[in-house]
N, C-alpha and C positions, 0 to 999 in steps of 0.2 A: 517340617522344614519347607521353606518356600522353594518353589520351582527355580531352577538356575538357567540362565541363558547367556550367551556371550554378549549381545548387543540388544539394547532396547531402543527403539526409536519412538519418540513421543510426538504424535502428530501425523495424520494421514492425508495431508494436503499435497501440494506440488513439491514441497521441500522434502517431506518424509518419504514420499514415493521415489523421488530422485536418489535419496540416500539408500533406499532399499535396492534400487537398481544397481548401484555401484557395489554394494556389499555382496549382492547376488553374483555379480561378474567375478568376485574375488572368492566365491563360494564360501562366505562367512555367515555363520548361524546368527540370526537376528529375528526379531518380531517387531511389528508396527502397531502401536496402540492409537486409536482415533476415538475421541470423546463422542463424536456424532457419526456422520457419514463421510465418505470420501469427498473432499472438497466442501466440507460443511460450511466455511465461511462464504464461499461463493454461492451457495444455496440459500443460506438464511440470513446473511448480513450484507446483502447487496440489493439496492432498489430494483424494482421490476424492469424498468426501461434501460438499465445500465448496459452500455456497449463497451467492449475492450477498447483500451486506449490506443493500441498499437494494431498494424495490419495482421491479418491472419497468417501470412507467411512468417511472422515472428513467433507464432505459436509452436514452441518446441521444448521438449524435455529429453533427457538422454534416452536415446534409442527410439524416439517417437517425435514425428513432426506432422504438421498440418498437411493433409492430403487431399483437400477439397478443390473445388473448381473456382473458388473466388479468392485467390491469395492476397489481392489488394483490398479486399473488403474488411469489414470490422465486425467481430463476432458479438452476438448477444450473450448476455450473462449465461443463459441456459446452454449455449453452445460451449462456453468455457468449462462448465460443469461436465458436458458430454465428453469434451476432449480429455479431461483428467480422468473421468470414469473409464474411457476406452483405454487410457494408458494403464489404469489399474488392472483391467481385464487382461490386457495383453501382457502385463508383468507378472500377474498373479502372485502378489507378494504374501508373506506370512502375516496378513493383516487381520486385526481384531477390532471391530467397530463396536461403539457403545461402552467403551472402557475409558473411564475418566481417572487420570493419575492425580491423586490427591496430595502426595508428597514424594520428595526424592532425597534420600539421605545417604551419606557415606557410612559403610559398616565399620564401626570401630575395630581397629586391629587387623583390618583386611584391605585389600585393594579393590573391593567390590562395593556395589551400591544396593540399596533397598529401594525398590519401586513399589510405592503403596497405591492401590487403587480402591475404589469403592467396595470391590468385592473380594479381592485377594491381594497378596504381596508376591513379589518376584525379585530374585537376586540377578544382578547383572554385572559383567566386567566392564561394560561400556554403556554409556547412555548418550543418545543424541537428542537434544531438545529442538524439535523442528515444529514449533507451534505457530509460527508466522510472525510478522512485524507489527501487525495491527490487532492488538489484544484488548485493551481496556481504553474506551474513549476518554479524552482528556477534556474536562468540562471546567470552565472557571468557577471558583468557589461562590461568587456572587450570584449564581443562578438561583440560590435559595431565596433571594430577595424579590424573585417575580410573584405576582399575584397568584394565589393557590389555584385559580381556575385556568392559568395558562398552561396549555399542553406542551410539554417539552419531550423531544426525541433526538437521539443522536443519529449521525449519518449511517451508522451500521444498522440501525433499527428502522430507519425510514424506508417505506416500500412504494408508496404511490400517493398522488395528491388527495384522492378521495379517502384515504385512511386518517386524514387530519380533520379535525372538527372545523365547522364553517368559520370564516373570518380571514383576516390577513395573516400572512405567514412571515416571520423573519427568519432568514437563514444567516447564520453567523460563520464566516469563514469563506474565502474566495480561492481556495485551492481547487483541485480537480473535482472533489466531492461536492464542495459548496456551489461552484459554478453550475455543475450538471444537475444537482437537485433544484437550484433555483430555476433553471430553464425547464426542468421536468414540471414543476409546479405552475410555471407560467403557462406552458402548453396545456396543462390540466385545467386552465381557466381560473387559477388562483391569483389573487393580489399578493405581490411579493416585494419584500425589502431584502436587500443583500447588503450585509455588513463587510465591507471590503478591507482586507489587510494585505500583507505582503504576498506577492505572487510573481510568478515569471512566465510571461506569455512567450510562446514560440510559434513560427508558422507551421500549419499542419503539412503543407507541401511547399517546396521551394526549388526552382531550377529543375522542375520535372520529377522530382522525387519526394517521397514522404519523408517527414522528420526522422522516423525510425530508420530508414535506409541510410541517411546521412549519419545518424548517430553511430551506426555500426561501421560504415565505410571510413569515417574519419577516426574511428577507434575512441570515441568520447566515452562510450559505455565501459571500455576496458581500463579506464583510469582507476588506479588504486585509491581506495577512499581516503587514505591519510594524505594524499597530494591534492585533494580537493577542499576548498574552503568548507568548513562545517556548516555555514550559514547558506550554502548554495541550495536554492529551492528546486524541488521537482518541477518539471516543464508542465505548464497548463495545457492539457490535451483533451479532446473529446473524440469518440468514434461515432457519435450520433450523426445521423443523415449522411452516412458514407464517409465520415471524418471531414471536419472543416475547421477553420481558424476559431480560436476562442477570442471573443471581443467583448469586453464587459460594457463598453460604450454602446454597442449594437444591442446588447441586452437591455440597456436602459431605454433605448429608442423603442424597443418593443413593449416596454410597459414596467420593468422592473426598477424599483426606486433604489438607487445606490446611496449608501451612507458610509460614513467612516467606520473605523474599527471600534468595536464596543469595549468600552473602558470600565464601565461600572453600572450596576443597578442598585437604585436605592429608593425605597419608599414607593415602589411601583413605577419608577421612572428610569428609562434607559438613557445613558450618557455616552455620546459617540465622540471620538477625537476628531479634530479638524484636519484630517489626514487623507481624505478621499483623493483630492487631486494629486497628492505627492505619491500615493500608492498606485494610481493609475499611470503616472508618468514613469515610475520605476518599473512597473510591469511591462510598459512598452519597450524598455531598454533590452529586454530579452529578445524581441523580435529583431531589432536592429542588429544586436550582437551576434545572433545566430546567422543572419543573413551574411554579415561580414566574414564570419568564420568560413561559411561555405564558399563564398566568392574567393577568398584567399586560397583555400584547399583546391578549388578548381584550377586556379591560375598556377599554383605551385606544382601541380601534378599533370598539368596540360590536358585536362578532362575536356570533353565535349558536353556541354549541357545547355539547354534552352536558356536564352537571356530573358531577364525580367526586368520591367521598368523600375526605376528607383521608387522606393517606398515614399509616398507623399508624406510630407512633414505632418506629424501629429500634433496639432495644436490643441491645448486644453480647452475642453468644452465646459462651459460654466454649468454645473449641476447643483441645484439647490440641495443642500445636505444639512438636515437639522442636527444640531448638537445635542438635543434632548427630545425625548417623546415619552408621553404617558402611555403605558402599555394599553389600558383600557380605553383611553380617549382616541388612541390611534387605531383601535379595532383590531390589534394583534392578538390573536388567539392561540397562535402556535409558534414555538421557536424550534428550528433545527439546528442542533450543535454539530457543525463540520469543522471542529477546532482541533482535529488531530488525535493522536493516540499515544498512549504510555504503555510500558511493559507491565506485565502482570505475572511475576515470577516468585511471588511469596511462597509458593509451594516448594521451591528449590531451596532445600535446607543445607546446601553445601556452601562454603565460603567463596563465591565466585561473583557475588553481586556488589555493586558499589553503592554509595549512600542513597543514590536516586533509585536503586532497585534494577539497574541495567547491568547486564553480563559484562564481566571484564574478560577479554579473550584476545587472542591474536589469530586471526582468520578462522574463528570458531573454535579454537583450541584453548581451554582454560588451564589455569594452574593446578587444578585438581586432575591427576591423571585419569583418562578415561571418560571424562565429562566434556561434551561438545555442544556448540549451539550452531544451527543452520538456518538460513532464510531470513536472517535479520538485516534490516536496512543497513546498507553499506558495510556488511560483515566483512567483505574484502575489496570488492569493486563496486562501482556505482550501481550495476545491474544485479548485485547479490541477492536481492529480494524479489526480482522480477521472475516471472515464470520461465523465461528463456535464459536467465542468468544463474539460477540456483544450482544447476547441474554440475557446473564447473567446481564449485565449493564442495558439493556432495562427493565428487570425485576424489578432491583432495583430502577430506576427512576419512573416507573409506581407506585411502592408502596410508593414512596415519594410523588407523586402527590396526590395519595389517601389519605394519612395522612394529607397533607396540606389542602385538601378539608374538611376533618373532623375537623381539628384544628381551621380553620378560617371560616368555613362554606360557602366555595366557591361553 
């Protein structure tokens, strides 16, 4: 007979540890399975120079906050790993690393689940899937049309400029990862092209405060996900060099060639849309819109904040943007795909996934009693998948598990 336990948490990152904290506060029996090490994705799926996108003072998990001497600084990737590791040591959760869950099934005729791993099976009354929002890189199918000698790597596997073969590099995607990787490559002495798509620029600092401070002070991160347009993009931010504004035009001045969104690859040729200027202009609207929100908030609440000069009008800068390039002729030897992620829940054999493989839930609670999801993008609020936002959802699910035990005598 498989071992039985009340709750299994799958994932030993920030979400899984926050869940363990809240179950521990309620004295509920549980175990945490982690396929690798604590904070594995921060260790092995982030490039070497990555800096946390928000100030250190925003580093917080339930019962654990940043306590260093540089609250307004920006932490290196290794610092984030250390922060989560120290949380795990302090929490001392019932954690088992090196355990890969291969399948999750409902046990027929019972209210329990069978958790299958590489080495053993386990029965549980509750299962919390806390494997994170960034699971499987989403790459366009036409990538197979690239010349066979072209080196391809996804953003979560890119590590450093010198890890790529010699030659020009095309980065596809202008979100936070794409921008920062393009900048990292440029600073590493590489020739870079950046395929620009939809993005939303915001000021790093405005009226004397960081973007993150205004985000919390104005309650923007507290918005329920259902009330926010589904196509609202994440803000384009960087913590590099102490945190500064992201400006694609400045990146172009420094040597990165900007091109439109990549539409197709055929017979070794890249085809770009004529949309570079439109994407740059749309991205700029985020800066103007955020400044306006802050100004209105300050006026409405009578706050005192330093004045800033009006933003100079941003006039379109003509940028030669080819609509087509031969990969070999252009000297492009590597492509970094920074084109987002999709869920990878094929191992979840319970009827809780929609046609695209995404979990169907309400604040992490599924239609299958006892099965929960945590740490997903916009699970409940805008910040549900953020390091400092996951704890609130974890507390909610812990209380739900406690109530379920009382209601059904589990």
